[in-house]
N, C-alpha and C positions, 0 to 999 in steps of 0.2 A: 423360205417358202418356195415351193415348186408349182409353177403355173403354166398351163397350156393356153396360149392366147387365141387359139383358133379352133373352135369345135362347133359342131352343129347338132341340133336335136331332131329327133324323129323323122328319118328319111324314108320310112316304110312306104309312104304313099307314092314314091317315085317308081317303085317296082324294080324288076331286074336284079342285078347284083348289088346295087347301091341301096342297102337297107341298114337298119340299126339306128342308134342315137336315142333309143328309149331310155327311160330312167335307169333301168337295170344295166343297160349297155354302158352308159356313162359312168356309173358307179364302179362297175367291174374294170373298165379301162383305167380309171384313176387309181384303183387299188393295185392293178397289175404293174403300172409304171410309177407308182409311188408319187402321185401328184396330189397336191393339196387343193387346188382350185382349177376349174375349167371355165373358160370364157366362152359362152354359148350363144349362138344366134340361130334363128330358125330359117331353114331353107324354104319352108312354106311361105315365110314372110318375104323372102327374096323373089321367089318365082310365082307366087299366087296372090296372097292377100297379106299385106304387112301387119295390119291390125290383128287379124286372126292368128297369124304366126307369132307375133309378139305376145299375145295372150297365152299361147301355149308355153312360151318361155317363162312368163311370169308364174304360171302354175308350177313349172319345173323348179323354179327358184324356191317356191314355198315347200315343195316336196323334198328338196335336197339343199336346204339353206347353208349347210356347212361346206358344200362343194361347189355350187353353181354361182358364177358371176355372169349375169345376163347382159347381152348386147341388144340394143333396140335397133331393129332394121327400119330404115326410112327410105321413102321414095320422094325426093324433093319436088317433083313435078305435081304432086298432090297439094302443094301449097300449104294452106292453113291446117289441113288435116295432118300433114307431116310434122309441123311444129307442135300441134296439140298432142300428137303421139309421143313426141320427145318428152313433153311435160308429164304425160300419163305414165310412161315407162321409166324414164330416168329420174325426173324430179320427185314424182309421187311413188313410183314402183320400185325404186332402188336399184335399177340397172346401172352397171358400172361403166358402160361405154356404148358406142354406136357402131353399127355395121352398115356400110354403104356399098352398093354394087353398080357403079357407073360403067356399064358395058354398052357400047353402041350397037344397035340404033336406039336402045332404051333411053339413055341420057349420057351426057359427057361430064366428067369430073369437074370441069371448069366452067360449066354453063351457069348463067345467072340464077337459075331456080334454086341452086344449092346454098346461096348466100344466107338466107334466114336460118337454115339448119346449122351451117358452119358457125354463124355468130353465136348460137346457143351452145354449140360444142366448145368453142373457145372460152366463152364466159363461164361455163360450168366446169371447165377444166377436166372433161372426161375424154378418154382416147377414142379415136375413130379408126376402126379397121376398114380399109378400103381396098376392094379388088377392082382395079381399073383396067379396062381394055378399050382403047389403047392406053399406054402408060403416060404419054407426054402430057395430057391435060392434068394428070395428078400433080405434077410438079408445078404447073401454073397455079393450081389450087393452093399448094403449100406456100408459094410466094405470096398469094393474096391474103392468106390467113396464117401469118407467122406465129401467132399466139395459140393456134390449135395444135394439139398433139395428134399426129397422123401416123398410123401404122400401114406400111405398104405390104399388102398381102402377097405371099409367094415371092418376096424380094422383087416384085415387079415383072417377073418372067414366067412364061408358060412352060418352060422346060429347057434344060441344058445350061451349062455355065455361060455360054455365049449369050443366051437369052436373058440372063440376069446381070451380066457384068456391066452393061450400060446403066441400068437403073441403080445398081449399087453405087457407082461413081457419081451419078446425079444426086443420090441421097446425101452424099458427103457435103453437098453445097447447101443443104437445108437442115438446120439444127433441130427442127420440129418433126423430122421424119425418122421413123423407126422401121426396121426390117423384120418381117415375119419369116421364119425358116421353113414353113410348110411348102414343099415343092414336089411336083410329080416325078422329076428326074433327080438322080442321086450322083452328082458329079463330085469327084474328089476335090477337096479344098474349097468348096463353096462357102461353108460356114467360116473357115479361116479367112477367106478373102473378104467377106463382109466385116469381120472383126478388124482386119487390117485397115480397111477403108474408112469405116464410120466409127470404129471403137466398140468394145464389148458392151458398153452401156446402152447402145442403140440397136441391139439385136435381141429378138424375142423368140422363144421357142413356141412353135405352133405345129399341130399335127394335121389339121383339117379332117379330123375324125368325125364321122365314119366314112367320109369320101376317100381318104387315103389311109393306108395301113400304118398304125401308130408306132409299131415296133421299128420299122425302118426310119421313120421320121425322128424318133428320139435317139436312135443309135448314131445318126449322122452328127448329132451334137455331142453325145457322150464319147464318141470315138475321135472327135476332132482334135487336132494337135494344138490344144490351147491349155492355158493354166487352169487349175481347178477353180480358182476364184472367178475367172472369166466364164467358165461353164455355169457356175452358180448364178451369175448375173443373168445369163441367157435363159437358164432353166426356170427362172421365176422371180428373182429379186428385182429385175428391171420392170416387169409388168406390175408387181406389187407396188413399186414406187409410183408408177404412173396412175394406178387406181387410187393410191393414197392422196393424190392431188385434188381429187374430186371436191367441188365446192357447190353443192346444191342441197 
């Protein structure tokens, strides 16, 4: 199975160059790159209203049930509303994981407000894709919740091999942390370095479509100097295994 672990739906409302992510865009992208599943979260849910954005993703899941695995976006500072949203989207709605965006000054990945959400994530055994800025609190969170499966978006760096090399080596110390390959910069050897440090079983292909160009994202995995079985793990078998652990 070939899975993109990091995709967004309908970015048209942002305007400018960053558009796309409608149903037709996602279906076409998956067909072009021979992908079986797309793990989708709503940028509207991240930047505007997480309940409304998650509802859009639930509709998309119903429209393309054979293709879309939804992520439930949560803002833990909303307290009970966030935990109820987990139940609505993951337990009842069938979403396969959670997307968290702890970027200061909004909130920090290791603050106390996230604990009830993380407890649900760990108990339900669904993966959480987390984009942390800064990255240090992310690893504090991984220490506090060793039973939670956590995907470090963009390998923890904003760009350049030097930007991700520290988080890659920090990830080696945490068995519950996986690395998402979607990055804005294309440095030679970045995927190979991640595999060398954490192993091929903990690296996941992600495109960040439509924010990033998917052709470049997929080629850095396909062209990596890795064995074919390692590429198969990265390109979907690892993510399918994580989703298969779901217990809700």
